[in-house]
C-alpha positions, 0 to 999 in steps of 0.5 A: 119771691126768692126769699127762703121760707121755712119748710113748714110754710111751703105749700105745693098745690094743684088746681084741678077739675073738669073742663070749664069749672073755673080752674084758671079763673080761680088761679088768676084770682089767687094771683091777684089777691096775693099781690102776684099780679096787678090786673086780673087775667080773664080766660074769655079775654085771652089774658090769663097769666097761666094760659100763656100759649097761643093755642090756650088763648085762642081756645079758652082751655088750658093745655099745658100745666103752668107753675106759678109761685106766690106768697100769702099771709093768713088773715088771722094768724099772720103767718106767711106761706109760699104757695107753688101753684100748678094750674092743670088742664081739665080736657081728658086729652091732657090727662097726662099733665094732671097726672104728672103734676099730682105725682109731685104735689103735696095738696090739691084744690078741686074746683066744682061747678055749683051748677053741674056738681061732680062731672066726668073729668072731675071723677078721673082727677079725684081718682088720680089724686087718690092714687097719689094720696094727695090731701084735698080742698073742695071749692064750689065755684059759680055760686052766683049762677042760676041753678047753683046748689051747694047741698046737691054738689056736697051730696055728689062729692060724698056719693060719686067720689066716695069722699067724706066732705065737711062744710067749713062755710055756708053761703050768704045768698044764692045765685044773683044775691050771693054776697059772701060766706059764713066761716063756721070755725070763727062764726064770722061773715065775710061779705064781698061788697066792692067790685074787685073783691079786694076788701071783704068786710068781716062782720057778725053773722046776719040774724036771719042766717044765724040758726042756719049757721049754728046747725051747720057748725054743729054738723061740722063739729060732729064730723071733726070730733068723729076723727079725734078720740080726745075731742070726741070725749070732751064733746060727749061731756058737753065741754066747750071745744076750742077753735084752734083744737078743732082746726088742728083736728080738721087738718090732721083728718085731712092729711090722713084723707079722712075728711075733705073741707068744702068752701064756696064762692065765685071766682069770676065775680071775685067772692070767696077767694081770700078765705080759700087762700087762708084754707090752703095755708092752714089745711093743706100739708107742707113738705114737712107734713108729707111722709119720707118718700121711699126710693130704690138704690139704682143698682142694688134695689135696696130701699132708701128713705128720702126725707124732706131735709135741705141738709140731706144729699139731693134727690129730685124727680123730673116731672115736665120738660119744655122747650123755651124759645129763650133759654132752651130746654127746661126741666121741672124738678120737684126736690124731695131731699137736700139742696140743688145749687147752680153749677152742681154735678148731678146724676140720672138714675136711668143710666148714671149719666152726669148732668151739670146744673147751668141755671135754676129758675123759679117759674112764673107761667112762661116768665122766669126768675133766676134762683141760686138754689132749690131746696127740699120741698121746692119746685124749680126749673133747671137749665142744662140737663141734656139727657133727663126726661119726664119721670126720671130721678136726679141724685148726687154721688153721695146717695144714688136713688130712684124715685117711683116713676110716672106711668102714662096711659098709651096713646090711642089715636094717630095720624100721618104727617108729611113735610110739604117741601124738602126744607120742611123735612129736617125741621119736622124731625127736629120738631117732633123730637122736641115735642115728644121729649115734652109729652110722654103720651105723644109718640112718633113712628114710621110706616115702612109700607107707606113711608109716612111719619105717624104721630100718636096721641090721646085724642083728636084735640091732642094731635090737633094741638101738636100739629098746630104747635109744630106749624107755629113754633117750629115753622114746619109746613106739613100735610096732615092725614085723617085720624086713625085708630091705634089698633093692637094685635094679640093671639088666641091659641097656644102654639110651639114655635122654632127660630133658627138663625145659622149663617156661615160666612167662611170665617166665624159664623152665626148660630142661634136656635130657640124653641118657644111656647106662645100663649095668650096672656090675660087682657092688659097683662102685657108681654111676659117672658119665662125660661124653662131650660134644662141642662144648659141647652141655651146658656144663661147669657143669651136669655136677655137677647132672646127676650129683647128679640121677642120684644122687638118682633112684637113691635110689628104684628104679623096681621096689619103691623100693629104692635102685639100685646098680651102675650106670654112667651116661654123659652123651653129649649134650643141649642147653641155652637161653642164658637159661632153663637153670640147675642146677635144670632140669638136675638135674631132667632128669637125674633124669627121664632116669635113671628113664625109662632104668632102667624099660627096662633090665630092672631086677632086685632084689638081696638081701643074701647072708650069710656064715654060720659054724655051730659044732655038735656032730658029732651035729647036723651033718646036721640044721644042714645040712639046715636051712641048705639049707631056708633056700636056703643053699649049704654051702661047707665043713664041717670038724672043730673039735676036741672033737667040734664041726664048723664049717660055712660057708655062704652064705644069703640074709638073708631066710632067717636071721630067727629063726635063733638060736632055731632053731639052739638048738632043733636042737642042744640049745643047744650050737650057736652061729653068726657071720653077716656081709654078703657080697655082693648077689646077684639075688633069686629072689622070688615075689610072697608073699615080695616083698609081705612 
């Protein structure tokens, strides 16, 4: 596996989709058919290679993105590619896992359920892939299920995702009779007759399917030539189009994001995976196809271009940190340029910290294979990086660079945890620190009023998994409180405030004096600091401590102690003492001024509003909508979703959504499901009883 492949023969891909669309099963079949495993892992049996955590195997869901490397030789060209695959979670609580993986991947395979079509989380990951300009292949899975509808799913991809899908295959049979696919490029049939699907028969297209296949090929050719002027001219002149030219033109359109090829199959029944592997090697980009990455010099801010060339100085991005029970701290790194070798000294762009590469590993889910070097385009795990975290850039002395960081959403749910015994107290601190290092959407805080440790995450399931891991992996005994909403505070009125900190101690004293204007900022704009000092009333060197003092004061608001957001603060005046003034004095004065001003600026509580999509049978639609209204939700849309189902879109305060999964199962007799994600913060309308909870 560690043999070097040319850059053009490497594929870094992610398997992404809505929960239960079949991502992990598809990944398991890819590993089996490429010879990486000799037995198919099954999610429902808890034997999936990529779902290696105990919690994943018990619950049958993917929680953490697993990286695996395999090889595939194209069935027609014979060209072998190395494929670095990341199987990502589908549940919205673990969206950060998908986000950070998309940041470092070159291509993606989006898996769809042929019955459900485009589901809520599919839209979320599709938009994330759009943000990072990741070319995609669509794989319509579960073609053997009752109600599978390829045409409807393709139409949904076009309408709901705004994509331009092009069918490169058509199915042979539907539902129970699904037997294989027709390749519209080669105009050949791939029929899967043996139970393992390991030896598909490539035959001529059955006579009864020929007319439909020709029509589908014509539609495919028309879409491809529309993206290529040369082929369009030949097409209009009725010239015979070469299959190799069509394939090349389709690949170019995919890399530009103009077209998305659509394949189909059923991973669970072992049909259609080998053609998918062929498509991955032919259509998805290699690191060499991706434009050079624009980075910045950490000190000057100048633009630096990082090209995918193993001969250049090394530059890489840490996109994931995990604690391995055998080798310790593992940092997953995508190499964008140069070559990283064992024993090499590298630097972190955050603070210029030196790090030494102890060992390099190619990951196979939770197993490892040691390698000597990681070249441009590769993904590897590094052992020995003590101070490098997710989203940080690693570089060598010859070329300091800072790659674009990964931005993660703020956690919206929190719970209190407390150790059961004194022995558990120290262990809990270590466990929480290690878990927070791994997961950028997991935060640890401390409530000074109650003395409790508070942990915050993206949802109930997210925090449930965190607590479970703390108890199992770190053997921490702890008591867990009820989930709480992570509120925020803001102001609604513009005020002028003064902060004065003067202390005389007999020797050198402390003097800081600021005058501030606090005003509401636009929703979602965050904290903004500006100075309008005239005549040197406050020296320039104290501006940064003043800004830090305000930022520190914003961590705890004046109403309920929640963080303060969306405030603009302008430093308009102040005074200083030539001897007694220092950074600490102005830091404290600014903090005092902000707290004074906020208390008079009519502060309000903000609560997280969640965007929710519910899929329910038609017969239960009224009950589901009534329940959402009872949770103070506002339904914005309701539309049919095929096969007697309705899709409801609504905006609901997070405080009304705790325990919703159980309620929805009860209302819909177990047939409904939902997807929920943070939308925005909005003014909270709380009574005292709710606030005290």
